[in-house]
Structure formats: C-alpha cells, structure tokens
C-alpha positions as CSV (number, residue, x, y, z in Angstrom):
1,M,-66.0,50.5,97.8
2,K,-66.7,52.4,94.8
3,R,-68.0,51.2,91.2
4,G,-64.6,53.2,89.7
5,W,-62.5,51.5,91.8
6,K,-64.2,47.9,91.6
7,I,-63.9,48.4,87.9
8,S,-60.3,49.2,87.8
9,L,-59.7,46.0,90.1
10,F,-61.2,44.0,87.5
11,C,-59.2,45.6,84.7
12,I,-55.7,45.1,86.5
13,A,-56.7,41.5,87.7
14,S,-57.8,40.5,84.0
15,I,-54.3,42.1,83.0
16,F,-52.3,39.7,85.0
17,L,-55.0,36.9,84.6
18,N,-53.8,36.9,81.1
19,L,-50.3,36.8,81.7
20,I,-50.9,33.8,84.1
21,T,-52.8,31.9,80.7
22,T,-50.3,32.9,78.8
23,F,-47.2,31.8,81.0
24,L,-49.3,28.5,82.0
25,V,-50.0,27.5,78.4
26,F,-47.1,28.9,76.3
27,D,-44.2,28.5,78.8
28,T,-45.4,25.5,80.6
29,F,-47.3,23.1,79.0
30,N,-45.3,24.6,75.2
31,I,-48.8,24.8,73.3
32,P,-47.9,27.3,70.7
33,L,-51.1,29.8,71.4
34,F,-51.0,33.4,73.0
35,F,-54.2,32.7,75.0
36,D,-53.2,36.6,76.3
37,T,-57.1,37.5,75.8
38,V,-59.4,35.4,77.6
39,F,-59.8,37.8,80.2
40,T,-60.2,40.6,77.7
41,V,-62.9,39.0,76.2
42,A,-64.8,38.1,79.6
43,I,-64.2,42.0,80.8
44,I,-65.3,43.4,77.6
45,F,-68.8,41.2,78.3
46,Y,-69.1,42.4,81.5
47,L,-67.9,45.9,81.6
48,G,-67.9,47.3,78.2
49,L,-65.9,49.2,76.0
50,V,-63.4,51.3,78.0
51,P,-62.3,49.1,80.3
52,G,-61.4,46.4,77.4
53,L,-59.4,48.8,76.1
54,A,-57.6,49.6,79.3
55,V,-56.5,45.7,79.3
56,G,-56.5,44.8,75.7
57,I,-53.8,47.3,75.4
58,L,-51.9,47.9,78.5
59,F,-51.4,43.9,78.4
60,N,-48.7,43.8,75.8
61,I,-46.9,46.9,77.4
62,V,-47.3,44.9,80.8
63,D,-46.1,41.6,78.5
64,A,-43.0,43.2,77.3
65,I,-41.9,44.3,80.8
66,F,-42.6,40.8,82.1
67,N,-40.6,39.6,79.3
68,Y,-37.6,41.7,79.9
69,L,-37.6,40.9,83.4
70,L,-38.1,36.8,83.3
71,R,-36.4,36.3,79.9
72,G,-33.8,39.3,79.1
73,V,-35.5,40.5,76.2
74,F,-37.0,43.5,75.3
75,S,-38.6,43.6,71.9
76,P,-40.2,47.3,71.4
77,T,-42.1,45.7,68.2
78,N,-44.2,43.5,70.9
79,M,-45.5,46.8,72.4
80,L,-47.0,47.2,68.9
81,F,-49.3,43.9,69.7
82,S,-51.4,46.4,71.6
83,L,-53.0,47.1,68.0
84,C,-54.0,43.5,67.7
85,G,-55.3,44.2,71.2
86,A,-57.7,47.1,70.7
87,A,-58.5,45.5,67.4
88,I,-59.5,42.4,69.2
89,V,-61.8,44.7,71.9
90,F,-63.3,46.7,68.9
91,I,-64.5,43.8,67.0
92,T,-65.6,41.7,70.5
93,W,-67.7,44.7,71.7
94,A,-69.3,45.4,68.5
95,F,-71.4,42.3,69.5
96,A,-71.1,42.2,73.4
97,R,-72.8,45.3,73.2
98,K,-76.1,43.5,72.2
99,K,-75.7,41.2,75.2
100,E,-80.0,40.6,75.4
101,E,-79.5,39.0,71.7
102,F,-76.8,36.0,73.2
103,K,-80.0,34.9,75.6
104,I,-82.2,34.3,71.8
105,S,-80.9,30.8,71.8
106,V,-77.5,28.6,72.5
107,S,-77.2,28.4,68.6
108,V,-77.5,32.1,68.3
109,T,-74.8,32.8,70.9
110,I,-72.3,30.3,69.2
111,L,-73.0,32.0,65.9
112,Y,-72.1,35.3,67.4
113,L,-69.3,33.9,69.1
114,L,-67.9,32.3,66.0
115,L,-68.2,35.9,64.5
116,I,-66.4,37.6,66.8
117,S,-63.5,34.6,66.7
118,L,-63.3,35.0,62.7
119,L,-63.3,38.8,62.6
120,S,-60.8,39.4,65.6
121,S,-59.1,36.2,64.1
122,A,-58.6,38.3,60.5
123,A,-57.8,41.6,62.4
124,S,-54.6,39.9,64.8
125,I,-53.2,38.0,61.5
126,L,-53.2,41.4,59.3
127,I,-51.8,43.6,62.2
128,G,-49.8,40.7,63.7
129,G,-48.3,40.1,60.1
130,I,-47.5,43.5,59.4
131,I,-45.7,44.0,62.8
132,D,-43.2,40.5,62.2
133,F,-42.8,42.2,58.9
134,I,-41.3,45.5,60.3
135,R,-39.2,42.9,62.8
136,F,-38.1,40.9,60.7
137,S,-37.2,43.4,58.3
138,Y,-35.2,46.3,60.4
139,F,-35.2,44.6,63.6
140,D,-32.7,41.6,65.1
141,I,-34.9,40.5,68.0
142,P,-35.3,37.1,69.5
143,D,-38.9,35.8,68.4
144,S,-41.1,34.7,71.9
145,M,-44.0,33.3,69.7
146,A,-41.1,30.6,67.6
147,P,-44.1,28.5,65.7
148,I,-45.5,31.3,64.1
149,K,-41.6,32.3,62.8
150,Q,-41.3,28.7,61.8
151,F,-44.8,28.9,59.6
152,T,-43.4,32.4,58.4
153,E,-39.8,30.5,57.3
154,S,-42.0,27.8,55.8
155,F,-43.7,30.0,53.6
156,M,-40.6,31.9,52.3
157,A,-39.1,28.6,51.4
158,Q,-41.8,28.2,49.0
159,K,-40.9,31.2,47.1
160,F,-43.5,33.8,49.3
161,S,-42.3,37.3,49.8
162,L,-41.6,38.3,53.3
163,F,-44.6,39.9,53.6
164,A,-46.8,37.6,52.6
165,S,-45.1,34.8,54.8
166,C,-45.6,37.3,57.9
167,I,-49.3,37.6,56.9
168,L,-49.7,33.5,56.1
169,G,-47.8,32.6,59.0
170,Q,-50.3,34.0,61.6
171,I,-53.5,32.1,60.4
172,P,-52.6,28.5,61.9
173,I,-52.2,29.8,65.4
174,S,-53.8,32.9,65.4
175,L,-57.1,31.6,64.1
176,T,-56.7,28.6,66.5
177,D,-55.9,31.3,69.7
178,R,-59.0,33.3,68.7
179,L,-61.4,30.6,68.4
180,L,-60.2,29.1,71.7
181,T,-60.2,32.3,73.7
182,T,-63.3,33.7,72.6
183,F,-65.3,30.9,73.8
184,A,-63.3,30.8,76.9
185,G,-63.8,34.5,77.9
186,Y,-67.4,34.6,77.1
187,G,-67.4,31.1,79.6
188,V,-65.8,33.7,82.4
189,Y,-68.0,36.4,81.7
190,K,-70.9,34.1,82.5
191,L,-69.0,32.6,85.8
192,W,-68.4,36.3,86.6
193,V,-71.9,37.1,86.6
194,K,-72.7,34.4,88.5
195,I,-70.1,35.2,91.0
196,F,-70.2,38.8,91.2
197,G,-73.8,39.7,89.9
198,P,-74.7,41.9,86.9
199,S,-71.9,44.7,85.9
200,E,-74.6,47.3,87.0
201,E,-74.6,46.2,90.2
202,L,-71.1,46.6,91.5
C-alpha cells in the first residue's frame, strides 16, 4: 500500500478513535472532560503537521454530524471548535517537530509535554471562550458540555461579564483535559512506533 493511503487511514482512524474516547469518557463514564484530542496529538508526533491538521479540523465537523444523528442536536457553532483543534495542532507541532530533543531525558520530555499542555490549553480557553460567548449571545442551542456552562453561570452569578465568564468557565476543564490528552497522546505515539515502526518506514 502506498504511503499516502497509509497516512489517510491513520487520519481516518484517529478521527474515529477520538470520537470513541470522547464517547467513553464523557457519555459513558460521565467524566466532564472532552478527551477528543488524544489521537490528534499522537498523529502530530507520528506523521507531522498536515495529517495533524486534517484530524484536528475534521474531527469537530464529524463530531457535529454525530451529535445530530445521535442526539438530534445540530450546533453550527460546534464546528467553530475546529479552530481550537487547529491551534492545538500548531502548538503541539512546534515542539513535536524536534522529536530528537524528547530523547534527551525523561525530565526534558515531561517539561516539553507540560509546555505543550499549558500553551495549547491557553489557546483552547481563549478560542473556546469566544465561541461560547457567541453561542450564548446569539444562539439558543443546547450546550453539549454542561459542566463548562455551569462554571460560566457561576462566574456570571458573581457579577462577571458574559465574555469574562465564558473565558473563565473554560479554565478548569480545558486545563485538565489538555494535560491528560497531551501526555496520553504522546504515549499512543510511542506505542505506534513500537507497533508500526518509525513513520518514515510507512
């Protein structure tokens, strides 16, 4: 099989594996985390920027379609979260493209993963908060991530503005989610290398 087809299969599999982890974590176990970028992070480390962007952007579009089919809820603003996916991809790739530096020591690897987590979290919080501000201001759409809305409403109850509340409401969940999914994604990448070999050999 040609390399291009193999990369396409990895991208498709990563999108659906992200859907599965999201369903298991949020819908099945009722844990208030997205957990929708584990395989996005893995594919960035394994195959690079372009496959990472394909997965990071397309996931939210596919997820919006699945939400409509399974829950009967279609939110055009959910597709805007592809911007969060793209930001996460670019930030992760900025570090992942220097994979040799991850081999220096375990402590360096942990430091880089923490930096990726914190920077991608900051981007997700800002972009996600702006999207939520638009959604709450102009649309009457059920929120698929109720815990964030609860945090947002708690800040509004403390007399914060809607915009500030939307940003602040993202912090607890987004920060935790980015930490867990970044480390988990790197773990999946290392597993792929063991199973499939270096990406150059695909």
